[in-house]
N, CA, C and O of each residue as an XYZ file, in Angstrom:
920
protein
N     -11.843    -33.038     12.683
C     -10.612    -32.247     12.584
C     -10.951    -30.848     12.105
O     -11.865    -30.663     11.302
N     -10.213    -29.862     12.599
C     -10.393    -28.464     12.184
C     -10.246    -28.375     10.674
O      -9.335    -28.964     10.091
N     -11.164    -27.622     10.037
C     -11.147    -27.552      8.579
C      -9.902    -26.880      8.030
O      -9.459    -27.202      6.928
N      -9.329    -25.944      8.792
C      -8.100    -25.288      8.340
C      -6.896    -26.126      8.739
O      -6.712    -26.462      9.909
N      -6.093    -26.453      7.761
C      -4.952    -27.334      8.038
C      -3.907    -26.630      8.868
O      -3.515    -25.502      8.569
N      -3.459    -27.298      9.909
C      -2.348    -26.790     10.703
C      -1.060    -27.362     10.135
O      -1.043    -28.456      9.571
N       0.017    -26.603     10.294
C       1.284    -27.003      9.693
C       1.689    -28.397     10.136
O       2.197    -29.176      9.330
N       1.472    -28.726     11.412
C       1.925    -30.030     11.887
C       1.149    -31.176     11.246
O       1.628    -32.310     11.245
N      -0.047    -30.905     10.698
C      -0.848    -31.946     10.068
C      -0.658    -32.004      8.559
O      -1.231    -32.869      7.897
N       0.145    -31.086      8.004
C       0.371    -31.090      6.565
C       1.393    -32.153      6.196
O       2.258    -32.511      6.995
N       1.275    -32.654      4.962
C       2.341    -33.498      4.428
C       3.600    -32.660      4.363
O       3.538    -31.458      4.106
N       4.755    -33.294      4.597
C       6.016    -32.562      4.623
C       6.211    -31.745      3.368
O       6.685    -30.611      3.435
N       5.852    -32.304      2.218
C       6.081    -31.603      0.954
C       5.207    -30.361      0.818
O       5.474    -29.504     -0.024
N       4.145    -30.257      1.657
C       3.256    -29.109      1.568
C       3.574    -28.032      2.597
O       2.995    -26.946      2.548
N       4.473    -28.308      3.518
C       4.876    -27.285      4.454
C       5.593    -26.183      3.676
O       6.373    -26.472      2.768
N       5.333    -24.924      4.027
C       5.883    -23.827      3.232
C       7.387    -23.895      2.994
O       7.842    -23.715      1.865
N       8.156    -24.149      4.035
C       9.611    -24.170      3.846
C      10.047    -25.340      2.975
O      10.921    -25.196      2.120
N       9.431    -26.506      3.198
C       9.771    -27.665      2.371
C       9.339    -27.440      0.927
O      10.035    -27.821     -0.015
N       8.188    -26.819      0.776
C       7.689    -26.504     -0.568
C       8.649    -25.562     -1.277
O       8.919    -25.717     -2.468
N       9.169    -24.571     -0.529
C      10.136    -23.631     -1.088
C      11.391    -24.364     -1.557
O      11.887    -24.115     -2.656
N      11.895    -25.256     -0.729
C      13.121    -25.981     -1.048
C      12.949    -26.880     -2.259
O      13.813    -26.919     -3.135
N      11.835    -27.605     -2.314
C      11.655    -28.624     -3.347
C      10.985    -28.115     -4.623
O      11.187    -28.677     -5.699
N      10.187    -27.052     -4.504
C       9.434    -26.589     -5.670
C       9.790    -25.162     -6.090
O       9.379    -24.706     -7.157
N      10.555    -24.459     -5.249
C      10.946    -23.097     -5.590
C      10.001    -22.059     -5.011
O       8.850    -22.354     -4.689
N      10.506    -20.839     -4.883
C       9.725    -19.755     -4.273
C       8.476    -19.411     -5.070
O       7.468    -18.994     -4.500
N       8.540    -19.583     -6.393
C       7.395    -19.222     -7.245
C       6.178    -20.094     -6.963
O       5.053    -19.721     -7.296
N       6.399    -21.254     -6.353
C       5.286    -22.167     -6.081
C       4.486    -21.761     -4.850
O       3.386    -22.271     -4.634
N       5.021    -20.853     -4.045
C       4.374    -20.470     -2.793
C       3.218    -19.501     -3.008
O       3.278    -18.620     -3.866
N       2.179    -19.678     -2.225
C       1.098    -18.699     -2.222
C       1.526    -17.511     -1.358
O       2.516    -17.592     -0.630
N       0.779    -16.414     -1.440
C       1.096    -15.254     -0.604
C       0.996    -15.606      0.885
O       1.793    -15.139      1.699
N       0.016    -16.427      1.220
C      -0.133    -16.861      2.609
C       1.085    -17.643      3.070
O       1.563    -17.443      4.186
N       1.587    -18.524      2.230
C       2.749    -19.337      2.588
C       4.007    -18.484      2.719
O       4.834    -18.727      3.599
N       4.154    -17.497      1.858
C       5.309    -16.594      1.963
C       5.275    -15.853      3.297
O       6.290    -15.750      3.986
N       4.094    -15.337      3.656
C       3.970    -14.627      4.927
C       4.224    -15.574      6.101
O       4.832    -15.179      7.095
N       3.763    -16.818      5.990
C       3.974    -17.799      7.057
C       5.460    -18.052      7.288
O       5.893    -18.214      8.429
N       6.237    -18.086      6.219
C       7.682    -18.282      6.357
C       8.315    -17.083      7.049
O       9.224    -17.240      7.864
N       7.835    -15.887      6.725
C       8.363    -14.676      7.362
C       8.036    -14.661      8.855
O       8.882    -14.308      9.676
N       6.797    -15.048      9.206
C       6.356    -14.989     10.598
C       6.916    -16.123     11.451
O       7.204    -15.932     12.632
N       7.071    -17.316     10.846
C       7.692    -18.484     11.486
C       6.800    -19.199     12.498
O       6.849    -20.426     12.580
N       5.999    -18.487     13.262
C       5.169    -19.151     14.267
C       3.855    -18.418     14.457
O       3.744    -17.225     14.175
N       2.853    -19.159     14.943
C       1.555    -18.571     15.201
C       1.299    -18.408     16.687
O       2.201    -18.053     17.445
N       0.068    -18.667     17.101
C      -0.314    -18.566     18.508
C      -0.927    -19.892     18.951
O      -1.004    -20.834     18.163
N      -1.358    -19.967     20.192
C      -2.030    -21.180     20.668
C      -3.348    -21.401     19.949
O      -3.771    -22.536     19.732
N      -3.995    -20.292     19.579
C      -5.297    -20.379     18.921
C      -5.180    -20.569     17.410
O      -6.035    -21.208     16.797
N      -4.130    -20.022     16.811
C      -3.970    -20.068     15.362
C      -2.578    -20.548     14.986
O      -1.581    -20.090     15.544
N      -2.516    -21.470     14.039
C      -1.216    -21.839     13.481
C      -0.686    -20.664     12.680
O      -1.419    -19.713     12.409
N       0.568    -20.723     12.303
C       1.132    -19.636     11.518
C       0.438    -19.521     10.169
O       0.305    -18.421      9.632
N      -0.006    -20.649      9.616
C      -0.750    -20.604      8.350
C      -2.085    -19.899      8.548
O      -2.478    -19.066      7.730
N      -2.778    -20.227      9.624
C      -4.073    -19.587      9.886
C      -3.925    -18.089     10.147
O      -4.718    -17.278      9.670
N      -2.901    -17.746     10.906
C      -2.640    -16.335     11.175
C      -2.320    -15.596      9.883
O      -2.794    -14.481      9.664
N      -1.518    -16.219      9.031
C      -1.155    -15.602      7.749
C      -2.361    -15.475      6.844
O      -2.520    -14.466      6.157
N      -3.219    -16.493      6.834
C      -4.461    -16.431      6.043
C      -5.332    -15.267      6.508
O      -5.895    -14.531      5.698
N      -5.429    -15.117      7.825
C      -6.234    -14.052      8.421
C      -5.721    -12.676      7.967
O      -6.499    -11.823      7.541
N      -4.422    -12.482      8.066
C      -3.832    -11.187      7.695
C      -3.986    -10.923      6.205
O      -4.387     -9.830      5.805
N      -3.668    -11.923      5.378
C      -3.739    -11.719      3.926
C      -5.179    -11.508      3.462
O      -5.414    -10.754      2.518
N      -6.140    -12.156      4.107
C      -7.548    -11.940      3.756
C      -7.937    -10.491      4.031
O      -8.622     -9.860      3.226
N      -7.489     -9.960      5.194
C      -7.787     -8.562      5.525
C      -7.144     -7.599      4.534
O      -7.633     -6.488      4.332
N      -6.044     -8.032      3.918
C      -5.320     -7.184      2.960
C      -5.679     -7.524      1.511
O      -4.973     -7.132      0.582
N      -6.784     -8.256      1.327
C      -7.228     -8.644     -0.015
C      -6.135     -9.408     -0.771
O      -6.005     -9.297     -1.990
N      -5.352    -10.189     -0.009
C      -4.255    -11.000     -0.578
C      -3.235    -10.138     -1.322
O      -2.602    -10.600     -2.271
N      -3.079     -8.907     -0.895
C      -2.184     -7.963     -1.572
C      -1.010     -7.618     -0.667
O      -1.204     -7.107      0.436
N       0.207     -7.893     -1.129
C       1.392     -7.506     -0.373
C       1.553     -5.986     -0.344
O       2.122     -5.439      0.601
N       1.056     -5.306     -1.374
C       1.129     -3.850     -1.382
C       0.324     -3.279     -0.223
O       0.785     -2.382      0.482
N      -0.904     -3.813     -0.027
C      -1.738     -3.342      1.084
C      -1.123     -3.729      2.423
O      -1.196     -2.966      3.387
N      -0.520     -4.910      2.484
C       0.144     -5.330      3.719
C       1.290     -4.381      4.061
O       1.490     -4.035      5.226
N       2.039     -3.962      3.044
C       3.193     -3.085      3.273
C       2.784     -1.697      3.748
O       3.606     -0.960      4.292
N       1.516     -1.337      3.545
C       1.030     -0.022      3.966
C       0.659      0.018      5.451
O       0.487      1.096      6.019
N       0.537     -1.157      6.079
C       0.182     -1.206      7.493
C       1.386     -0.823      8.345
O       2.498     -1.299      8.118
N       1.154      0.034      9.317
C       2.231      0.444     10.211
C       2.507     -0.647     11.240
O       1.705     -1.564     11.418
N       3.640     -0.540     11.910
C       3.975     -1.484     12.974
C       2.902     -1.446     14.057
O       2.528     -2.487     14.597
N       2.407     -0.258     14.377
C       1.376     -0.115     15.396
C       0.084     -0.788     14.973
O      -0.565     -1.450     15.783
N      -0.302     -0.624     13.696
C      -1.527     -1.254     13.208
C      -1.418     -2.772     13.263
O      -2.371     -3.450     13.647
N      -0.277     -3.305     12.886
C      -0.084     -4.753     12.901
C      -0.155     -5.307     14.319
O      -0.832     -6.305     14.564
N       0.539     -4.665     15.247
C       0.573     -5.184     16.621
C      -0.756     -5.002     17.337
O      -1.119     -5.825     18.178
N      -1.489     -3.940     17.019
C      -2.765     -3.679     17.682
C      -3.916     -4.497     17.108
O      -4.918     -4.727     17.783
N      -3.768     -4.936     15.856
C      -4.868     -5.623     15.172
C      -4.799     -7.135     15.302
O      -5.831     -7.799     15.404
N      -3.581     -7.687     15.299
C      -3.444     -9.145     15.205
C      -2.765     -9.734     16.436
O      -1.622     -9.409     16.756
N      -3.502    -10.608     17.113
C      -2.920    -11.338     18.233
C      -1.855    -12.277     17.670
O      -2.104    -12.999     16.704
N      -0.696    -12.265     18.262
C       0.394    -13.090     17.749
C       1.389    -12.302     16.928
O       2.449    -12.815     16.566
N       1.047    -11.028     16.624
C       1.988    -10.151     15.925
C       2.509     -9.122     16.923
O       1.879     -8.095     17.180
N       3.674     -9.431     17.473
C       4.320     -8.471     18.362
C       5.200     -7.545     17.561
O       5.192     -7.575     16.330
N       5.951     -6.729     18.249
C       6.781     -5.748     17.563
C       7.807     -6.400     16.646
O       8.061     -5.915     15.544
N       8.404     -7.518     17.113
C       9.444     -8.179     16.315
C       8.890     -8.676     14.983
O       9.520     -8.491     13.941
N       7.716     -9.307     15.010
C       7.124     -9.810     13.767
C       6.636     -8.667     12.882
O       6.731     -8.735     11.657
N       6.120     -7.630     13.509
C       5.678     -6.466     12.727
C       6.865     -5.826     12.012
O       6.745     -5.380     10.871
N       8.001     -5.785     12.685
C       9.216     -5.244     12.066
C       9.663     -6.135     10.912
O      10.128     -5.632      9.889
N       9.527     -7.458     11.065
C       9.883     -8.376      9.975
C       9.035     -8.105      8.735
O       9.544     -8.090      7.615
N       7.738     -7.891      8.946
C       6.843     -7.596      7.825
C       7.223     -6.261      7.190
O       7.293     -6.146      5.966
N       7.467     -5.251      8.032
C       7.795     -3.915      7.527
C       9.091     -3.914      6.730
O       9.171     -3.292      5.671
N      10.103     -4.607      7.237
C      11.400     -4.586      6.553
C      11.347     -5.385      5.264
O      12.043     -5.054      4.304
N      10.530     -6.433      5.226
C      10.359     -7.193      3.982
C       9.689     -6.326      2.924
O      10.065     -6.357      1.753
N       8.680     -5.542      3.353
C       8.033     -4.616      2.428
C       8.994     -3.581      1.890
O       8.929     -3.215      0.716
N       9.889     -3.104      2.747
C      10.885     -2.120      2.319
C      11.862     -2.724      1.317
O      12.287     -2.050      0.379
N      12.220     -3.988      1.512
C      13.102     -4.672      0.555
C      12.460     -4.729     -0.824
O      13.121     -4.510     -1.839
N      11.153     -5.028     -0.848
C      10.434     -5.091     -2.128
C      10.444     -3.722     -2.804
O      10.666     -3.619     -4.011
N      10.199     -2.668     -2.017
C      10.200     -1.311     -2.577
C      11.560     -0.962     -3.162
O      11.642     -0.343     -4.223
N      12.630     -1.358     -2.473
C      13.974     -1.026     -2.952
C      14.341     -1.840     -4.186
O      15.078     -1.364     -5.050
N      13.829     -3.066     -4.271
C      14.041     -3.863     -5.488
C      13.378     -3.177     -6.680
O      13.952     -3.108     -7.767
N      12.168     -2.673     -6.465
C      11.470     -1.961     -7.527
C      12.222     -0.696     -7.901
O      12.302     -0.330     -9.074
N      12.775     -0.031     -6.889
C      13.550      1.183     -7.144
C      14.736      0.875     -8.043
O      15.019      1.621     -8.980
N      15.435     -0.228     -7.761
C      16.597     -0.596     -8.567
C      16.191     -0.939    -10.001
O      16.948     -0.704    -10.943
N      14.989     -1.498    -10.155
C      14.516     -1.886    -11.485
C      14.176     -0.678    -12.346
O      14.411     -0.678    -13.555
N      13.612      0.364    -11.703
C      13.088      1.473    -12.505
C      14.039      2.660    -12.607
O      13.853      3.519    -13.468
N      15.055      2.726    -11.746
C      15.975      3.847    -11.828
C      17.150      3.504    -12.724
O      17.338      2.354    -13.123
N      17.929      4.517    -13.030
C      19.069      4.305    -13.915
C      18.893      5.088    -15.199
O      18.092      6.021    -15.266
N      19.643      4.706    -16.211
C      19.626      5.428    -17.483
C      18.404      5.043    -18.305
O      18.495      4.258    -19.248
N      17.259      5.610    -17.932
C      16.007      5.305    -18.607
C      15.645      6.434    -19.558
O      15.668      7.604    -19.177
N      15.314      6.086    -20.787
C      14.815      7.058    -21.752
C      13.289      7.036    -21.688
O      12.671      5.982    -21.838
N      12.694      8.189    -21.469
C      11.242      8.279    -21.359
C      10.638      8.508    -22.736
O      10.965      9.476    -23.424
N       9.748      7.594    -23.125
C       9.102      7.694    -24.441
C       7.585      7.889    -24.347
O       6.944      8.249    -25.334
N       7.019      7.655    -23.175
C       5.561      7.736    -23.046
C       5.158      7.988    -21.604
O       5.962      7.838    -20.685
N       3.905      8.373    -21.420
C       3.371      8.574    -20.072
C       3.341      7.256    -19.301
O       3.523      7.244    -18.083
N       3.111      6.149    -20.004
C       3.088      4.840    -19.359
C       4.430      4.524    -18.707
O       4.478      3.935    -17.628
N       5.519      4.918    -19.367
C       6.846      4.669    -18.815
C       7.088      5.510    -17.562
O       7.757      5.070    -16.627
N       6.537      6.722    -17.556
C       6.651      7.552    -16.352
C       5.872      6.901    -15.212
O       6.357      6.808    -14.085
N       4.661      6.454    -15.524
C       3.845      5.782    -14.500
C       4.568      4.546    -13.965
O       4.645      4.349    -12.752
N       5.095      3.717    -14.860
C       5.787      2.505    -14.429
C       6.964      2.823    -13.513
O       7.261      2.075    -12.581
N       7.618      3.925    -13.784
C       8.777      4.319    -12.991
C       8.361      4.851    -11.626
O       8.993      4.535    -10.618
N       7.298      5.658    -11.586
C       6.951      6.362    -10.365
C       5.948      5.646     -9.470
O       5.911      5.904     -8.267
N       5.139      4.758    -10.023
C       4.113      4.077     -9.226
C       4.665      3.357     -7.998
O       4.048      3.432     -6.935
N       5.811      2.657     -8.100
C       6.326      1.988     -6.894
C       6.620      2.944     -5.744
O       6.587      2.542     -4.581
N       6.905      4.202     -6.057
C       7.234      5.178     -5.024
C       5.987      5.812     -4.409
O       5.913      5.995     -3.193
N       5.002      6.150     -5.258
C       3.909      6.984     -4.753
C       2.536      6.319     -4.724
O       1.659      6.778     -3.992
N       2.319      5.254     -5.494
C       0.996      4.630     -5.538
C       0.513      4.115     -4.183
O      -0.670      4.259     -3.876
N       1.399      3.508     -3.344
C       0.901      2.959     -2.080
C       0.666      3.989     -0.976
O       0.122      3.652      0.075
N       1.066      5.232     -1.200
C       1.068      6.216     -0.120
C      -0.334      6.711      0.237
O      -1.232      6.749     -0.604
N      -0.496      7.089      1.510
C      -1.760      7.663      1.971
C      -1.667      9.185      2.070
O      -2.600      9.837      2.539
N      -0.562      9.740      1.638
C      -0.401     11.190      1.566
C       0.143     11.532      0.173
O       0.666     10.667     -0.530
N       0.012     12.786     -0.204
C       0.501     13.201     -1.516
C       1.990     13.521     -1.476
O       2.496     14.083     -0.505
N       2.676     13.152     -2.547
C       4.066     13.542     -2.741
C       4.225     14.094     -4.149
O       3.569     13.638     -5.086
N       5.106     15.082     -4.286
C       5.353     15.732     -5.576
C       6.794     15.452     -5.977
O       7.726     15.800     -5.253
N       6.973     14.819     -7.142
C       8.294     14.424     -7.634
C       8.577     15.089     -8.974
O       7.664     15.485     -9.699
N       9.869     15.202     -9.285
C      10.278     15.727    -10.591
C      11.318     14.790    -11.197
O      12.252     14.364    -10.517
N      11.152     14.474    -12.468
C      12.167     13.766    -13.241
C      12.923     14.810    -14.065
O      12.310     15.636    -14.741
N      14.254     14.769    -14.007
C      15.094     15.689    -14.765
C      15.698     14.919    -15.935
O      16.312     13.870    -15.738
N      15.527     15.436    -17.157
C      15.943     14.731    -18.363
C      16.950     15.543    -19.169
O      16.982     16.772    -19.101
N      17.773     14.826    -19.932
C      18.687     15.510    -20.848
C      18.030     15.650    -22.212
O      16.841     15.365    -22.361
N      18.793     16.086    -23.208
C      18.218     16.344    -24.533
C      17.713     15.083    -25.226
O      16.870     15.152    -26.120
N      18.228     13.945    -24.814
C      17.795     12.666    -25.396
C      16.628     12.054    -24.619
O      16.271     10.897    -24.841
N      16.033     12.831    -23.709
C      14.928     12.368    -22.857
C      15.353     11.238    -21.917
O      14.527     10.436    -21.482
N      16.644     11.187    -21.613
C      17.140     10.209    -20.644
C      17.072     10.833    -19.251
O      17.442     11.991    -19.058
N      16.599     10.057    -18.296
C      16.465     10.561    -16.932
C      17.843     10.740    -16.303
O      18.606      9.784    -16.160
N      18.144     11.970    -15.934
C      19.397     12.281    -15.237
C      19.248     11.980    -13.752
O      20.137     11.419    -13.111
N      18.079     12.377    -13.226
C      17.841     12.255    -11.792
C      16.351     12.368    -11.536
O      15.602     12.859    -12.380
N      15.923     11.909    -10.364
C      14.551     12.146     -9.932
C      14.600     12.563     -8.474
O      15.455     12.116     -7.709
N      13.665     13.431     -8.102
C      13.749     14.034     -6.768
C      12.361     14.305     -6.223
O      11.502     14.848     -6.917
N      12.149     13.916     -4.957
C      10.913     14.312     -4.281
C      11.058     15.755     -3.843
O      12.005     16.109     -3.141
N      10.118     16.585     -4.259
C      10.183     18.012     -3.961
C       9.424     18.347     -2.687
O       9.865     19.178     -1.892
N       8.282     17.698     -2.496
C       7.481     18.011     -1.317
C       6.502     16.885     -1.031
O       6.270     16.019     -1.875
N       5.933     16.905      0.164
C       4.862     15.984      0.504
C       3.881     16.697      1.407
O       4.220     17.669      2.082
N       2.653     16.195      1.404
C       1.618     16.860      2.189
C       0.676     15.861      2.809
O       1.070     14.743      3.139
N      -0.573     16.264      2.968
C      -1.580     15.417      3.586
C      -2.318     14.599      2.558
O      -1.841     14.401      1.441
N      -3.494     14.123      2.947
C      -4.302     13.268      2.073
C      -4.797     14.037      0.855
O      -4.953     13.465     -0.224
N      -5.043     15.327      1.027
C      -5.719     16.075     -0.028
C      -4.833     17.017     -0.822
O      -5.321     17.686     -1.733
N      -3.536     17.092     -0.505
C      -2.715     17.985     -1.299
C      -1.325     18.199     -0.748
O      -1.013     17.817      0.379
N      -0.496     18.819     -1.568
C       0.866     19.161     -1.175
C       1.231     20.492     -1.808
O       0.682     20.858     -2.847
N       2.141     21.210     -1.198
C       2.566     22.517     -1.700
C       3.902     22.352     -2.412
O       4.808     21.691     -1.905
N       4.016     22.955     -3.583
C       5.227     22.810     -4.391
C       5.867     24.168     -4.636
O       5.191     25.123     -5.019
N       7.174     24.247     -4.413
C       7.921     25.478     -4.638
C       8.594     25.387     -6.014
O       9.526     24.608     -6.213
N       8.108     26.189     -6.947
C       8.612     26.158     -8.322
C      10.082     26.539     -8.383
O      10.819     26.035     -9.230
N      10.513     27.425     -7.492
C      11.916     27.854     -7.496
C      12.858     26.694     -7.219
O      13.940     26.614     -7.801
N      12.449     25.797     -6.334
C      13.284     24.629     -6.023
C      13.425     23.742     -7.249
O      14.511     23.239     -7.539
N      12.321     23.552     -7.970
C      12.336     22.694     -9.158
C      13.362     23.189    -10.165
O      14.174     22.409    -10.661
N      13.328     24.480    -10.468
C      14.203     24.993    -11.527
C      15.635     25.226    -11.037
O      16.573     25.213    -11.835
N      15.803     25.436     -9.743
C      17.171     25.490     -9.216
C      17.848     24.129     -9.379
O      19.012     24.044     -9.768
N      17.103     23.075     -9.077
C      17.643     21.726     -9.249
C      17.866     21.406    -10.723
O      18.860     20.778    -11.086
N      16.930     21.843    -11.574
C      17.061     21.592    -13.006
C      18.327     22.239    -13.561
O      19.020     21.648    -14.390
N      18.624     23.449    -13.104
C      19.834     24.140    -13.549
C      21.082     23.434    -13.016
O      22.067     23.276    -13.738
N      21.037     23.017    -11.764
C      22.188     22.319    -11.173
C      22.494     21.025    -11.919
O      23.654     20.656    -12.101
N      21.432     20.343    -12.347
C      21.607     19.053    -13.013
C      21.743     19.195    -14.525
O      21.884     18.207    -15.245
N      21.699     20.450    -14.995
C      21.809     20.752    -16.427
C      20.751     19.996    -17.239
O      21.033     19.439    -18.300
N      19.554     19.997    -16.714
C      18.448     19.316    -17.385
C      17.914     20.161    -18.539
O      17.847     21.387    -18.447
N      17.540     19.493    -19.616
C      16.936     20.170    -20.755
C      15.417     20.207    -20.642
O      14.761     21.072    -21.223
N      14.869     19.262    -19.892
C      13.425     19.197    -19.711
C      13.107     18.497    -18.394
O      13.972     17.874    -17.779
N      11.861     18.613    -17.979
C      11.421     17.973    -16.746
C      10.060     17.322    -16.953
O       9.309     17.692    -17.856
N       9.756     16.355    -16.110
C       8.419     15.766    -16.016
C       8.053     15.804    -14.545
O       8.832     15.367    -13.697
N       6.881     16.319    -14.239
C       6.449     16.362    -12.845
C       5.435     15.247    -12.592
O       4.743     14.800    -13.507
N       5.363     14.815    -11.358
C       4.497     13.685    -11.014
C       4.053     13.818     -9.562
O       4.851     14.156     -8.687
N       2.799     13.554     -9.319
C       2.344     13.434     -7.939
C       1.229     12.400     -7.879
O       0.714     11.965     -8.909
N       0.870     12.018     -6.686
C      -0.134     10.964     -6.504
C      -1.420     11.504     -5.901
O      -1.428     12.533     -5.225
N      -2.508     10.784     -6.160
C      -3.799     11.039     -5.537
C      -4.151      9.823     -4.685
O      -4.592      8.810     -5.228
N      -3.971      9.894     -3.371
C      -4.302      8.746     -2.519
C      -5.763      8.328     -2.599
O      -6.097      7.184     -2.292
N      -6.637      9.244     -3.009
C      -8.070      8.940     -3.122
C      -8.364      7.958     -4.241
O      -9.422      7.329     -4.251
N      -7.432      7.817     -5.192
C      -7.663      6.954     -6.340
C      -8.336      7.662     -7.501
O      -8.569      7.052     -8.544
N      -8.651      8.933     -7.337
C      -9.282      9.725     -8.391
C      -8.211     10.269     -9.332
O      -7.302     10.976     -8.897
N      -8.315      9.945    -10.611
C      -7.302     10.383    -11.576
C      -7.507     11.821    -12.053
O      -6.585     12.428    -12.598
N      -8.687     12.362    -11.855
C      -9.006     13.683    -12.406
C      -8.177     14.776    -11.732
O      -8.141     14.847    -10.504
N      -7.507     15.634    -12.518
C      -6.729     16.736    -11.933
C      -7.631     17.738    -11.220
O      -8.726     18.043    -11.692
N      -7.173     18.240    -10.101
C      -7.899     19.291     -9.394
C      -7.572     20.631    -10.043
O      -6.678     20.715    -10.885
N      -8.290     21.667     -9.654
C      -7.987     23.004    -10.180
C      -6.578     23.422     -9.751
O      -5.870     24.091    -10.503
N      -6.176     23.025     -8.539
C      -4.823     23.341     -8.063
C      -3.771     22.621     -8.899
O      -2.708     23.177     -9.175
N      -4.065     21.372     -9.308
C      -3.143     20.620    -10.165
C      -2.941     21.340    -11.488
O      -1.819     21.450    -11.982
N      -4.028     21.826    -12.053
C      -3.945     22.503    -13.352
C      -3.205     23.839    -13.230
O      -2.448     24.215    -14.125
N      -3.422     24.546    -12.134
C      -2.756     25.833    -11.945
C      -1.249     25.668    -11.798
O      -0.475     26.400    -12.414
N      -0.832     24.695    -10.973
C       0.609     24.514    -10.758
C       1.283     24.026    -12.034
O       2.430     24.379    -12.310
N       0.568     23.210    -12.815
C       1.114     22.740    -14.097
C       1.350     23.908    -15.034
O       2.403     24.018    -15.662
N       0.354     24.779    -15.119
C       0.473     25.948    -16.005
C       1.608     26.869    -15.549
O       2.345     27.403    -16.378
N       1.750     27.052    -14.247
C       2.808     27.927    -13.725
C       4.197     27.349    -13.995
O       5.117     28.080    -14.361
N       4.347     26.030    -13.813
C       5.644     25.393    -14.053
C       5.980     25.428    -15.543
O       7.127     25.664    -15.921
N       4.976     25.192    -16.382
C       5.206     25.229    -17.833
C       5.633     26.625    -18.269
O       6.530     26.767    -19.100
N       5.005     27.647    -17.722
C       5.333     29.025    -18.075
C       6.741     29.397    -17.595
O       7.504     30.039    -18.318
N       7.073     28.987    -16.373
C       8.409     29.261    -15.842
C       9.467     28.541    -16.670
O      10.561     29.065    -16.879
N       9.142     27.344    -17.138
C      10.082     26.583    -17.952
C      10.385     27.258    -19.276
O      11.513     27.203    -19.767
N       9.376     27.895    -19.850
C       9.598     28.601    -21.111
C      10.613     29.732    -20.917
O      11.474     29.957    -21.768
N      10.504     30.425    -19.809
C      11.418     31.532    -19.515
C      12.853     31.045    -19.382
O      13.796     31.732    -19.778
N      13.007     29.840    -18.816
C      14.352     29.319    -18.536
C      14.814     28.314    -19.591
O      15.881     27.714    -19.458
N      14.003     28.133    -20.641
C      14.336     27.198    -21.723
C      14.502     25.767    -21.193
O      15.376     25.019    -21.633
N      13.643     25.416    -20.244
C      13.584     24.051    -19.714
C      12.139     23.580    -19.856
O      11.263     24.027    -19.116
N      11.895     22.695    -20.787
C      10.526     22.318    -21.138
C       9.884     21.407    -20.101
O      10.528     20.504    -19.567
N       8.616     21.653    -19.826
C       7.811     20.717    -19.046
C       7.160     19.762    -20.041
O       6.270     20.154    -20.796
N       7.611     18.500    -20.036
C       7.119     17.533    -21.012
C       5.785     16.908    -20.614
O       4.965     16.592    -21.476
N       5.566     16.728    -19.314
C       4.331     16.073    -18.890
C       4.136     16.246    -17.389
O       5.063     16.568    -16.647
N       2.922     16.026    -16.983
C       2.559     15.948    -15.570
C       1.725     14.688    -15.412
O       0.650     14.572    -16.000
N       2.216     13.751    -14.625
C       1.537     12.474    -14.427
C       0.949     12.433    -13.025
O       1.648     12.670    -12.040
N      -0.343     12.131    -12.944
C      -1.007     11.919    -11.658
C      -1.190     10.423    -11.468
O      -1.904      9.776    -12.233
N      -0.549      9.879    -10.454
C      -0.653      8.450    -10.154
C      -1.789      8.251     -9.158
O      -1.793      8.835     -8.075
N      -2.749      7.417     -9.544
C      -3.899      7.138     -8.676
C      -4.067      5.625     -8.567
O      -4.895      5.030     -9.256
N      -3.276      5.015     -7.697
C      -3.321      3.564     -7.566
C      -2.823      2.889     -8.826
O      -1.691      3.120     -9.251
N      -3.658      2.058     -9.426
C      -3.272      1.329    -10.633
C      -3.589      2.114    -11.904
O      -3.373      1.614    -13.008
N      -4.089      3.312    -11.763
C      -4.423      4.149    -12.913
C      -3.637      5.452    -12.850
O      -3.025      5.777    -11.832
N      -3.664      6.189    -13.951
C      -2.959      7.471    -13.952
C      -3.588      8.416    -14.967
O      -4.357      8.004    -15.835
N      -3.243      9.689    -14.835
C      -3.674     10.719    -15.768
C      -2.447     11.435    -16.293
O      -1.612     11.891    -15.512
N      -2.328     11.539    -17.613
C      -1.227     12.248    -18.226
C      -1.706     13.539    -18.863
O      -2.573     13.513    -19.736
N      -1.160     14.656    -18.442
C      -1.563     15.947    -18.991
C      -1.293     16.027    -20.483
O      -2.129     16.527    -21.236
N      -0.129     15.540    -20.926
C       0.205     15.611    -22.346
C      -0.740     14.743    -23.170
O      -1.180     15.147    -24.247
N      -1.052     13.553    -22.668
C      -1.960     12.644    -23.385
C      -3.332     13.273    -23.599
O      -4.000     13.011    -24.599
N      -3.744     14.109    -22.641
C      -5.084     14.690    -22.687
C      -5.093     16.119    -23.233
O      -6.095     16.824    -23.124
N      -3.965     16.541    -23.823
C      -3.917     17.859    -24.447
C      -3.936     19.011    -23.475
O      -4.359     20.113    -23.822
N      -3.473     18.765    -22.232
C      -3.501     19.802    -21.214
C      -2.188     20.545    -21.073
O      -2.034     21.360    -20.163
N      -1.230     20.277    -21.964
C       0.047     20.994    -21.945
C       0.252     21.707    -23.278
O       1.269     22.372    -23.473
């Protein structure tokens, strides 16, 4: 018998859907969750085998899976047509929006870690840079957050005038800026340091303090305030 178990040869209690019903969603492996989303495999691979194949390529990471485009999924995996690729993509988007709901709202920022926790779901998975601003009131409560710009793999251009126009509109007392490094390198570039200094200086003129600049680099980050760079 083939060493990889096919769904039809599994005990009923071990089939992903039955396992979900009887043991709960938390009991499912990542492969089993993907198998439920895909529903069927191919003549050569059961849905479990196909899911194992995909998750292995993604290092068993749903974050990495969510980064694959519809074109990449359909071109790479036999048995993944446009409909299944869309199912994977929309499931990934649901996860992102759940994270958005968890981290947005009336949040008081007390540390760089809290900024990272808030912004990582938005920018950590990206393959291009994005520049965001958090607008805070006098109690350091987040009034709003806004993506200001996005660019390529190696950088993005930021318009300081837009930042402070929005800050004035939102009556913010302070701001925190944040961008990501898709390379995974936490070290600020010379351009990062220059834009930070320019925004901090402009903030002094307008009495709107720049509290921090957080660089998100995957699972790590760099905080300008933590490192004495502000």
